[in-house]
N, C-alpha and C positions, 0 to 999 in steps of 0.2 A: 482369701480372708473373708470372714463373715461380715455381713452388712451390720455396722454398729446400730443403725436405726432399727433393723429387724430384731437384733438382739435385745435392744431396749424395749421394744414392743412385746417381745416374749416375756421379759421380766415383769412388765406391767400387767400382762394377762395372767401370769402365775400369781402375782400378788393379789389381784382382784379375785381370782378363783378361790384362793385360800381364805380371804376375808369374807367372801359371800358364803362359802361353806360354813365357816365358823359362826357367822351371824345367824344362819338358818338353824344351826344346832343350839345356839344360845337361846334363840326365841322359843324353840321347842321345849328345852329342858332347863334353862337357866344357866347363867354364866358359871357358877361355882360347880355345877354338876357335869360339865363337859371338860375333858382333858385335852391337852395339846396333842397327845398321841392319837386320840380319836379324831381330831380335826385333820391331822396329817393323813390318816388312813382314808377318811372320807374324801379328801381332796386328791388322793393318789400321789402324795409326795412324802418325803421323809420328814421326821420330826425336826431334824437339823435344818431342812429347807424352810420350815415354818419359822424357826427362830432366826434364820438369816434375813427374812423379810420383816419379821415382827419380834424384836428382842423381848418384848413384854407381852404376856397373854392379854392384858387389858387393851393393848393397841390393835389386837385382832378385831375388836368390836368398835373401838373409838379410832378407826383407821383414817378418818378424814382430817385429823388434827394438823398434821404437818402441812398439808395443802391450805387448810384454813388459816393457820398461823402465818404462812408466807403471803397469802392473799391479803389478810387484814393489815399486815405490816406494810405491804406495798400500797394499800389504800392511803395510809397516813403519810408514808414517806414520799410518794410520788404525786400527791395531790397538787392540782394546778395552783398557780399563784392566785391569791385572792380568796382561797377556800380554806376554811378552818378544818382541823381534824374532826370536830363534831359534825360539821356539815358533810364532809367526805364520808364519814361512817354512816350517817343518816341515809345518804343516797345509796350507799352500798347495801344497807339493810332493805331498802325499798326495792332495789334491783333483785336481791335474792328472793324476795316475796313475789315479785312480778313474774319471775322465771320459774316459780314452783320448786325452787331449790330445797333439798332436805334440811339445810341449815337455817331455813326461814322458820322452821318449826310448824308451819301451817300446812301439813301434808297428811293425807288420809292414813298413810302407813305408820304414823307415829306411835300408836299405843304399844306395839310390840317392842319397839326400840326403848321406849320409856320404861316399860315394865322390866326389861333386862337390866337397864342402867340403875334404876332406883332400888331394885331388889338385891343388888350386889354391893357390899361395902367396899370391895376392892375397886370396882368400876367407878363408884362415886368418888373415892379418893383420887383416882386418876383424872376424873372429870374436873375436880377442883384444882388439881395440879396443872391441868391444861389451861384453865382460866388464869392461873397465876403466870403461866408462861406468856399468854397473850398480853397481860398487863405489863409484864417485864419488857416485852418487845416494844410496846407503845412507849413506855417510859424511856427506853434507850434512845428512840428516835427523838422524843421531845427534849431530852437532856442534851443531845447533840446539837439541837437547834437553839437552845436557850442557855445552857449551862446551869440551869436551875433544877437540880436533881429532886428536891423536895416537892416542888409544885408539879414537876413532871410525873412523879409517882402518884400523887394525889389525882391528877387529871386522868392518867392512864387507868387507875383503878375505877374511877367513875364511868369512863367510857366502856370499859370491859363489863362492868355491872349492867350497863344499859343493854349491851349486846346480848349477854347471857339471860337477862331477865325477859327481854322481848321473846327470845326463843322459848324459854320455859313457860311463859304465859300462853303462847299459842299451843304448845304441846300439851300443857295441862288442860286446856279447854277441850281439846280433841279427845284426850284420854277420858275426860268426864262425860263425853257423849255428844258434845256440840258438833254440828255439821261442819266438815272441813272447809267447805266453800264459804260458809258464813264466817268462820274464823278468818279465812284468808282475806275476805273483804274488810272485815272490821280491824284486822291487824294493821292496816295502813295508818289508822288513827293511833293505834297503840305505839307504833314506831315513833310517830311524831311527838306523842306525849312524853315518851321516854327521853328522847333527845332534846325536847324543849326544856325538860327539867334539868338535864345536865348543862345545857347551854346557858341557862340563867345563872348557874353557879360558876362556870369556868370561862364564859365568854368565848373569845377566839383563841385562847391560849393553846399552843405556844405561838400562834400568829397565823396570818393568812397569806404570807408571802414566802413561806419557808422553802417551797420547792420551785425549781426552775422548770 
């Protein structure tokens, strides 16, 4: 019997290969100009295999969303006692920045990604859809904790806006020609400014002792 761990690693490697090949083609030619059939051929797999891993063409490019959604949801759901969601997410954004994570936005390779994203209406629509999925996940956690669906949706939306605006600010500066290292250093203050603004409005809602 095949090793389940080996089988899973092979699946992850295939998924990464397909995504990397697709991203390279998108950056070269633009999202709308590349077909799934071309991606499959370049990756050495069938078109059906591509769709098995990525049901939507947009997710070939925005392929980090599932992991990002799970991670952000975990940040608010499993935050330590005494820590508000705003504080937990602020710390998480600082951690992404300090580690040079692509989702910090403050990376030198950003312009190619941003060009592909913003030049495609289909990708932008999926990008905004992913933002709504993050806000919905936050709202679900907060509603479970408080029973207050209205305030939970409001706070979830504000926190999601802080996260996405921080990312877009860094990416926009680098695309405009600012040095990536300068952006990275100055992004520390940008993160704090964003979450300071949210915190003044929402306080510690839904509470600082929600998680055990």
